[in-house]
C-alpha positions as CSV (number, residue, x, y, z in Angstrom):
1,M,19.8,10.4,-3.4
2,K,16.4,11.8,-3.1
3,T,13.2,9.9,-3.3
4,R,11.7,10.0,-6.9
5,I,8.0,10.6,-7.1
6,L,5.9,10.7,-10.4
7,L,2.6,12.8,-9.8
8,V,0.0,11.7,-12.3
9,E,-2.5,14.7,-12.2
10,D,-4.3,16.6,-15.0
11,D,-5.3,19.7,-12.8
12,E,-2.2,21.8,-13.8
13,R,-2.5,24.3,-10.9
14,L,-3.0,21.6,-8.4
15,A,-0.2,19.5,-9.7
16,E,2.3,22.3,-9.6
17,L,1.2,23.4,-5.9
18,T,1.4,19.8,-4.8
19,A,4.8,19.2,-6.5
20,E,6.2,22.6,-5.2
21,Y,5.2,21.6,-1.6
22,L,6.8,18.2,-1.8
23,R,10.0,19.7,-3.3
24,K,10.3,21.9,-0.5
25,N,10.3,18.8,1.8
26,D,13.4,17.2,-0.2
27,L,11.5,15.1,-2.6
28,E,12.1,14.9,-6.2
29,V,8.8,15.2,-8.0
30,V,8.0,15.3,-11.8
31,I,4.5,15.7,-13.2
32,E,2.6,13.6,-15.9
33,P,-1.1,14.9,-16.9
34,N,-2.0,12.2,-19.4
35,G,-3.0,8.7,-18.1
36,T,-1.7,6.9,-21.3
37,V,1.6,8.3,-21.1
38,A,1.7,7.9,-17.3
39,E,1.5,4.1,-17.8
40,S,4.6,3.8,-19.9
41,R,6.6,6.3,-17.7
42,I,5.7,4.4,-14.6
43,V,7.1,1.2,-16.0
44,D,10.2,2.7,-17.8
45,E,11.2,5.2,-15.3
46,R,10.3,3.1,-12.2
47,P,9.9,6.1,-9.8
48,D,10.0,5.3,-6.1
49,L,6.3,6.3,-5.5
50,V,3.5,7.1,-7.8
51,I,0.8,9.5,-6.7
52,L,-2.0,8.5,-9.1
53,D,-5.2,10.5,-9.7
54,V,-8.2,8.5,-10.4
55,M,-9.8,10.9,-13.1
56,L,-7.4,11.5,-16.0
57,P,-7.4,11.8,-19.8
58,G,-6.4,9.0,-21.9
59,K,-6.5,6.0,-19.3
60,D,-8.0,6.6,-15.7
61,G,-6.1,5.7,-12.4
62,F,-7.8,2.2,-12.1
63,E,-6.9,1.3,-15.6
64,I,-3.2,2.5,-15.1
65,C,-3.0,0.6,-11.8
66,R,-4.3,-2.5,-13.2
67,A,-1.8,-2.3,-16.1
68,V,1.2,-1.6,-14.4
69,R,1.1,-3.4,-11.1
70,A,2.6,-6.7,-12.2
71,R,5.6,-4.9,-13.7
72,Y,6.0,-2.0,-11.2
73,H,6.9,-2.9,-7.6
74,G,7.1,0.5,-6.1
75,V,4.4,2.5,-4.2
76,I,1.2,3.6,-5.6
77,L,-0.8,6.1,-3.7
78,M,-4.2,6.9,-5.4
79,L,-6.1,10.1,-5.2
80,T,-9.9,10.0,-5.4
81,A,-12.3,12.9,-5.7
82,R,-15.1,10.7,-4.3
83,E,-15.0,8.9,-0.8
84,E,-17.5,6.1,-1.8
85,D,-16.3,2.6,-0.6
86,F,-16.4,1.6,-4.3
87,D,-13.5,3.9,-5.3
88,Q,-11.5,3.0,-2.2
89,I,-11.9,-0.7,-2.4
90,L,-11.6,-0.9,-6.1
91,G,-8.2,0.8,-6.0
92,L,-6.9,-1.6,-3.3
93,E,-8.1,-4.5,-5.3
94,L,-6.1,-3.4,-8.3
95,G,-2.9,-3.2,-6.1
96,A,-2.7,0.3,-4.8
97,D,-0.9,0.6,-1.5
98,D,-3.0,3.5,0.0
99,Y,-5.5,6.0,-1.2
100,I,-6.4,9.6,-0.1
101,A,-9.5,11.8,-0.8
102,K,-9.4,14.9,-2.6
103,P,-9.0,17.8,-1.8
104,V,-5.7,16.9,-0.5
105,Q,-4.2,18.7,2.5
106,P,-0.4,19.0,1.6
107,R,0.6,18.1,5.1
108,L,-1.5,15.0,5.1
109,L,-0.2,14.0,1.8
110,L,3.3,14.3,3.0
111,A,2.7,12.3,6.3
112,R,1.1,9.6,4.2
113,I,4.0,9.5,1.8
114,K,6.3,9.3,4.7
115,A,4.4,6.4,6.3
116,L,4.4,4.4,2.9
117,L,8.3,5.1,2.6
118,R,9.0,3.8,6.1
119,R,7.5,0.5,5.0
120,A,9.5,0.3,1.9
121,P,13.2,-0.1,3.1
122,S,14.6,-0.5,-0.3
123,L,13.8,3.0,-1.2
124,P,16.4,6.1,-0.6
125,S,13.8,7.2,2.1
126,A,16.8,8.6,4.2
127,G,16.6,11.7,2.0
128,V,13.2,12.6,3.5
129,A,13.1,14.3,6.7
130,G,11.4,12.2,9.5
131,V,11.6,8.9,7.7
132,A,13.6,6.4,9.7
133,R,15.1,3.2,8.5
134,P,13.5,0.0,9.6
135,E,14.7,-1.8,12.7
136,Q,16.8,-4.9,12.4
137,P,15.6,-7.5,10.0
138,A,13.4,-10.3,11.2
139,E,11.8,-13.5,9.9
140,L,8.9,-15.5,11.1
141,A,7.9,-19.0,10.3
142,F,4.8,-21.1,10.9
143,G,4.9,-24.5,9.5
144,R,5.5,-24.2,5.7
145,F,4.9,-20.4,5.9
146,R,7.7,-17.9,6.2
147,I,7.7,-14.1,6.0
148,S,10.9,-11.9,6.2
149,Q,10.9,-8.3,6.9
150,A,14.6,-8.2,5.8
151,T,13.8,-9.2,2.3
152,R,10.2,-8.3,2.4
153,S,9.3,-11.8,1.0
154,T,6.8,-14.5,1.8
155,H,6.8,-18.2,1.0
156,L,4.5,-21.0,1.4
157,G,6.6,-24.2,1.2
158,D,8.8,-23.5,-1.9
159,D,6.5,-21.2,-3.7
160,G,6.9,-17.4,-3.2
161,I,3.8,-15.1,-2.8
162,D,3.7,-12.0,-4.7
163,L,2.3,-9.2,-2.4
164,T,1.9,-5.4,-2.8
165,T,3.6,-3.3,-0.3
166,A,0.3,-2.7,1.6
167,E,-0.5,-6.5,1.6
168,F,3.0,-7.3,3.0
169,D,2.7,-4.8,5.7
170,L,-0.8,-6.1,6.8
171,L,0.3,-9.8,6.6
172,W,3.8,-8.7,8.6
173,L,1.7,-7.1,11.3
174,L,-0.8,-9.9,11.6
175,A,2.0,-12.7,11.7
176,R,3.9,-10.7,14.3
177,H,0.9,-10.8,16.5
178,A,0.0,-14.4,15.6
179,G,-2.5,-15.9,18.1
180,S,-3.8,-12.6,19.1
181,V,-6.9,-10.6,17.7
182,L,-6.3,-7.2,16.1
183,S,-9.2,-5.1,15.6
184,R,-9.6,-2.9,12.5
185,D,-8.7,0.1,14.6
186,D,-5.5,-1.5,15.7
187,L,-4.5,-2.4,12.0
188,L,-5.4,1.1,10.7
189,Q,-3.6,2.9,13.5
190,K,-0.4,0.8,12.9
191,L,-0.5,0.8,9.1
192,R,-2.0,4.3,8.3
193,G,-1.8,6.3,11.4
194,I,-5.6,6.8,11.4
195,G,-8.5,5.3,13.5
196,F,-11.4,3.1,12.3
197,D,-14.3,5.3,11.4
198,G,-16.9,2.5,11.1
199,L,-16.9,2.7,7.2
200,D,-13.4,2.2,5.9
201,R,-13.3,-1.2,4.2
202,S,-9.5,-1.1,3.1
203,I,-8.5,-3.7,5.7
204,D,-11.3,-6.0,4.7
205,A,-10.3,-5.7,1.0
206,R,-6.7,-6.6,1.8
207,I,-7.7,-9.6,4.0
208,S,-9.7,-11.0,1.3
209,R,-6.9,-10.6,-1.1
210,L,-4.4,-12.2,1.1
211,R,-6.6,-15.2,2.0
212,R,-6.8,-15.9,-1.8
213,K,-3.0,-15.6,-2.1
214,L,-2.3,-17.8,0.9
215,G,-4.8,-20.5,-0.1
216,D,-7.2,-19.8,2.6
217,D,-10.8,-21.0,2.2
218,P,-12.9,-17.7,1.9
219,E,-16.0,-19.4,3.2
220,N,-14.3,-21.0,6.2
221,P,-10.7,-19.3,6.6
222,T,-8.4,-21.0,9.0
223,R,-5.2,-19.0,8.5
224,I,-6.3,-15.5,8.8
225,K,-9.6,-15.9,10.9
226,T,-12.4,-13.5,11.4
227,V,-13.3,-12.9,15.1
228,R,-16.9,-11.5,15.0
229,G,-17.1,-8.2,16.5
230,K,-13.5,-8.1,17.4
231,G,-11.2,-8.3,14.4
232,Y,-8.7,-10.6,12.6
233,L,-6.5,-13.3,14.0
234,F,-3.4,-15.0,12.3
235,S,-3.4,-18.7,13.2
236,K,-0.1,-19.9,14.5
237,H,-1.2,-23.5,13.2
238,D,-2.9,-24.7,9.8
239,W,0.1,-24.0,7.8
240,Q,1.0,-27.6,6.7
């Protein structure tokens, strides 16, 4: 069973070229040029992954991401024609799993898709060449906090914590290295396969969202700490 991708892009030529390249790499791709229609298709058809352009007729990519995120639990990869922090951070704040700036190099897009699918074990990623299944399931616990790689679920006491794919991956990585400082470069290398260029704010945006969801004080966080000039540290304590 092939991985199903909905490509939301109104540039007909670009959409067809992108879809053709991905199909040659054993992915099933359908194209939707209209933002308003795309929103209903994402919810109704539930593709494994959505490639979502920001600039669209009808509704833009940000509006669509905001509208579907609570009802759609697949992967959302946003395309932006601008590289300003505003676009990148806003997309991540609304629940996108990753972003990539246009013009998109097809091989880079495919690599990014494979990386996202590797972190979504419930998807039929075995149909994509080079995408391996995750290793044996694991679970970590710190006081009242539990996170399971097997079920990709997170709990604080009896309460489940609703996380996007990208948020879960970051939290799992931090928890797996609890008590150790991970730099932005460490995190970006492991999560996205790129180094920190000094400008990318995606990790900071996700950390901020995770703190809110984990009940961490944004002014004086104790569960995910900022180590000035070094990075972030997931505490082994403070989970009572």
